[in-house]
N, C-alpha and C positions, 0 to 999 in steps of 0.2 A: 430470696427469691422464693416465689410461690409457688403452693404445692402443685397447680397444674405443670407447671413447667418442671420443677423436680420430678413429677411421674413422666413426664415426656421424654425428660432424660434418660431417665431407668430403664425405660422402656425401649430405648430408641434402638438398643443395641440388638434386640430380638426382632423388631417391627423392621427394621432398617434393612436387616440382611438381607430379606427377602425382594431387595432390590437387584433386578437385572443387570446392572451395572454400577461401579463406583461404591458398591454396598461400605467397602470399608472405610472409603472415605468420606464418608455420611455420615457415618456412625461416628467414628474420629471425632468429628466436629460438632457433632452433638452432644457428645458425652462428656466434652471437655469444655466446662465454660469458662476457665480461664483461660484458654488457650489465647494465640495471639496470632498474628499475620505469619510468622515465622513456621506456625504448624501447618499451615495450607500450601498444597503442591498445585503446579501448574499442570491439570488435564486435559490441554488440548495439543501437546505434544505427538498423540499420536493421529490427528487428522491434517491433512494436508489442504492446501490453498488449492484455488480454481485452477487450472491450466492453462497452456495459451491453447492447446488443441481444442481445451473444452470452449475456448471465448472465439474460437473460428468458427465451431460449431453455431455457436451463436448468430455471428456477421452472416452466415451464410443463411441460418432460418429468417433473419431479417432480409435478407435481399430478394428471399424469395417470398416472402410477404410483400416486399416493395415491386416485386414484380405482377404480383395477382392484384393489385392495389394502384397500377402506374404511376409509383412514387420515384421519379428520378433520383433522390436524396434525401439522405438524414443530415440536421444539424445538431447536432449533441453539445451542452457546456457541460462543464464539470459537476459531477455529483454520482448518485449510485447508477445512472445508466451510462455516464463513460467508464466508470471504473468495470461494469457488468460487460461491455465490450471490448474493452480495449487495456483493463488494467490498470489505466491513467489514476491516480488518485492526487487533485490539484483542487485549488480554490478557484473562487471568482472575483475579478478586481474590474477595473475600467480596461485592463488590459485585455483583451480576447486570446482565450486558450479552448478551442473547438474542435471536436470528431466530427468529421466528415463518412457519413458511410453511403457508399455511390451503389446505386440498382447492380451494379457489377462490378467487378475489380476489387484492388485493395483499397483498403482505407487511408484516408486523409486527417494527418493531424496540423492544425495550425496553432501556432505558437509565439511569444514573442522569441527575438533570438537568445535572450541572453537567459532565456529561462530553458530553453534545450535540452543543457544538459540533465537539469532535476525531472525534468519533462520526461527523456530517455531513462530515467532510472526505476520509472515504476510500469514504462509500456510494456505489456508483457504482448504483443502481436506483433507479426511482419508489419509494422505500419510505413505509411508514407510522411516522413516530419516536414510542413513548408515554413520556415521561419520569416517574421517579418519584424521591419526596425522601427524605432520608435518614430520617425516621420512618414511610414508604411502605412497604406491601410491593410489591417487583416480580411478584409473582404475580399479583394483583390486575388489574395492569393486561397480563399474559399471558391469565386469564381475558377481561377487557372485549375484546382485539383477536379473540376466538374470537366471543362474544357479537355486534361489530359485522358479522362476517364470515356471520353467520346461520349457525352449526354450532349442531347440537343436542347441548348437555351433558347428557342423558338416557342418550344412549348412545354408542356408537361406540369409537374408537380413538384414542390419542394417541402419535406416535411418539416417542421419545427417541435424537439421535445416539447413538452409541456411546461418545462421551467425555462425555458429559453427566453434571457431578459428582449424589452421590447426592442432596445439601441441596437443590439445583435439583428433580429430579423430585419428592421427598417436598413441595416445599413448592408443587410445578403439582397433584401429584395430591390433594394436602389439600385442594384447592379444586377441584378436576374429578373427586371418587373415583366418580361413576357411569360416567367413561370407563376403557378397559382402555389401561394402557399398555404398549407394544411396543417393540421396537429399530427402529431408523428406517434401518437398514442395508441393508434391500432396495430402498429409495427413494435414498439417500443413494450408496449403493456402483451402483447400478442407471443412477446420471447419470454416476459419474466414472469409474468403471472403462474406458469406453470412450470416447478420447482423440479429440477432431477434429483436423481440419489443423491448425488453427491452435494446439492444444496441443504438437501433435507438432514444428509448427516451434519453439516457443519452445523443449522440451525439448532439441531437437536443437543451438538456439543453447547454451544451458546446457552442454552436453553440449562442445562444440564449443571453447568458453572454458575449462573443464577441460583439456583435452587439449593445448590451446598451451601453458597455464600448465606441464602439466607436460614439455613440450620444453623448456621456460626453465629448468625446476628443474633438470632430468636434467644439462644444459649444465653446470651449477656445482658439481653434487656434487661433495667433494673429501673427501679424508683429514682427520679431525680434528672434523668438523663433529656436532653433539650434534642429536636429533628437533627441540627446538625451533627450532636455525636453519632447518633444513630445512624446517620446518611454516610459519616465517615466511616464507620464498622463496615458499613454495607460498601462502599467503595474500594476500600481495602481488600477485604475479603474476594470481591472479583475478580480485582487485580491479581491478588497472589494467584488465585486459580486458574490465569492464564486468560481472561476475559478483557479484552481491550475497550477502550473507551465507555467504562463502565459510567452508568447514571444513574441515577438513585433520587426518591420521593420518601419522605417518612411524614405521616401526617398525624397528629395527635388530638384525640377526644372531638372536639367541635371542628377541628380541622377536618378532619375525616368526614364531613359532609362535602365539602367541598372537594371536587374528583380532580382539581388538579392545584389543589393546595390554598392554603393561607399566608403572608406574610407577617403573620401575628405570632409572636415568640407562645411556644407549648412546652411543658415541661409533664414529662409522665409522672401519672401519682397513682398510686394504688388502686384496681381497676380501670386504669386508662385502656382506651382504643388504641390501637396505632395500626393506621393502615400503610403500607410500602407497597411502593410500586418501581421496580426496577429492573434493570436490563445490563446487558453488553454485546460485543461480538465479536465473532469469532472466526477471522479470514473475511470478515466484511458482512456476516450473517448476523440476524440481531433476534437476541433474545428479548421476552417482556412478559413479567411475572408479578403478578398483586397478590400479598398475603394479608390477613388483618389478624393480628393479633392482640390478646386482653392478659395487661401485665395484672396479676392478682385473678383475684377468684370472680368469673366473670357474672354479670347479672341474666337473669332469666331473659330480660327482652334481649340483650346481647347474644344469646346462645341463638333466640328464636330467629333475630333478624340474620347471625351467621347463617344457618341450617336453612333458610330462605333462599338464601344465594347460593349456595353449594348446591339447592336442587334446583336453582334456575341455569347455573353451568351445565347441570346433567343432561338438564330438557336441552337446551343448545345443540350438545352435544348428538342426541340421538337425535333431532330435527335436521342437523347436516347431513344431507344424504345426496349422492349423485342425482345429477339430474334436475334437483331441488330448487327453486329459487333463492336465493341468500336471503333477501329478506324475509322469509317465512320462520327463518332461524330467531329473527328479532321478536315478530308476531308471538312465537309459541312463548318467549320467556314472559311478555308481557301480561299474555293470557294467564299466566298462574299469578304474576305477581300481583294484577286486579283482581284476583279472586282471594290474595291473603289481603286484599285494602288500601295495594300502594297505587299509584296511577291515578286515573286512569293516562294511558301514552306515554308520555312524556314527562308529564305533571311529578312534584314532589309534595309528598314524601315517595320516593318511588325511584326507579331508573331514568337517568333526566339525560343518558346519553346511548350510542349507539351498543347493542351487544357485542360487537366484536369488529376489528379491522383486518383488512389485510396486514402481511407481515413478510419481510424479505431480506434485502440488503437494506431497506430503511423501515423505519420504525413501525408508521402508517403507509401502506399501499392498498392500491383498490383492488379488490372487492371488496366491502364491509358488509356486517350482519346488520344492517338498518332496514327500518321498515318499509318497503316499497324497491327494495332492490332487487331488479328482476335476472340479473347474470344468475346463472345457471353453475351450478356447482361441478367443480370436473376434478379429477385424481391429479394430486400435484398443488391443489391450492392450499396456502396455508393464512391460519386467522389467529388472532386473539379470541378467546371466549371470556368477557370479563362483566357478566353481568350485576353492577352493583345494585346498591340500595343504599340511598342517602336521605337523613331524616336531616334539617335545617334546626340548628339550635342543640342536638342533641349528638348524633356521630355519625358515621356509615362504614360501610361494609362492602370491600372489593375482593373478588376472589379470581382471580386471572392467569388461566392456563392456556399455552398456544397448541394449537390443532394443525393435521395436515390431512388432506382427501385422499384416499386411497380408493379403490375398485369396492371393497367392502364397508367402504363409510371413512367416518371421522376418525382419527386415532390423536392421542395425546402426544405431544412432545413429554411433557410432568404430568403427573398423576396429581390432581387436587387434592389436600385432604380432607377426610371424613369427619373428621370430629375438630372443637375449636381447642378441645385438649391436649391434640397431636397433629398441630395444624401446619405441618410444613407440608406434605405430601410425598412422592417418590419419583422418581426419572423412571419413564416409562421405556418398554424392551423397545429397541430400532433396530428392523433387519431390512 
């Protein structure tokens, strides 16, 4: 184990004790490099899932927006939006399952007859399930729901959630040809883009899980490990801590200059850069954290690039102000990077991707910290903050922590580290 990691482990007991929450768990995981999955305990038991009452409020908000926009109904396929409004967690196939939100009245669910018991298991609201047999048309069931809600089929608009497949839209509109089909995005995004206190709490917990897992994995990084071994450690750690559906990326040396990785096999050597991008969910809400480590003694160049990225993160945080266009966050970071000789713009070596993306029930949601984005920042919006620097043929550095907007500006879910010698950071206080 190298001196930097040894110093980190020795100091962690004192420095991590200052964390606002879970200091004991994080100190334990970083002090015991030989610990295993069994030493990590589920930390998510103290947070509750979104309730049926909360989903009913969401539906009422959607219906209010629909009334304002003169939209008669929304059609939503399985995915985050369906879960958001109904709790239904399902997949997509050639057999249609759909959520229908009328402008007024009870929502409807259309599904195959033999799938109804399974759909009922995750349905978290009072919904009207309409089943169709294999020889029948699911689109007729959608039409009947609208008729039963008193919706005028002679004129009006029907909104399709943006990920709805073409054959679904085509099948519905063949039966409702007098209606105009439009995007449901103004309604669905209008509801989902501003997170409630409960949603923020779940995202905070998910990010806490991922950060604690990073501390566990960093303590175990060794020369000779492959990317697959590192990812396996991270997956096990996030799962043990209570994170669901963990995902993990580990890029070593030259592969770290590819923001989303390389298929070539890389092995950790003394002095290797290890860039990790990982996350999980807690009751459906996502984390997304990146850390860049050096196994061994960092070079001056590694330290300089790492610190430039850390400064870029801080610039992004400070630029994120209520009422300011989201694109200005990206512009501020690139101005700093260009002054350091990177770029200009999205050119390499430099920052070849946006500074951050929206996040919530999906890992990537609108709005983005990207040049030209005019959407103004509002309290309740959540973003990743990840202004990496990538040097082809050498290495890349990315530090990523998620933030949420408040009336007082941007606040971290997890606070980035300030030094490559102590590269984990800490869990921010959430109130």
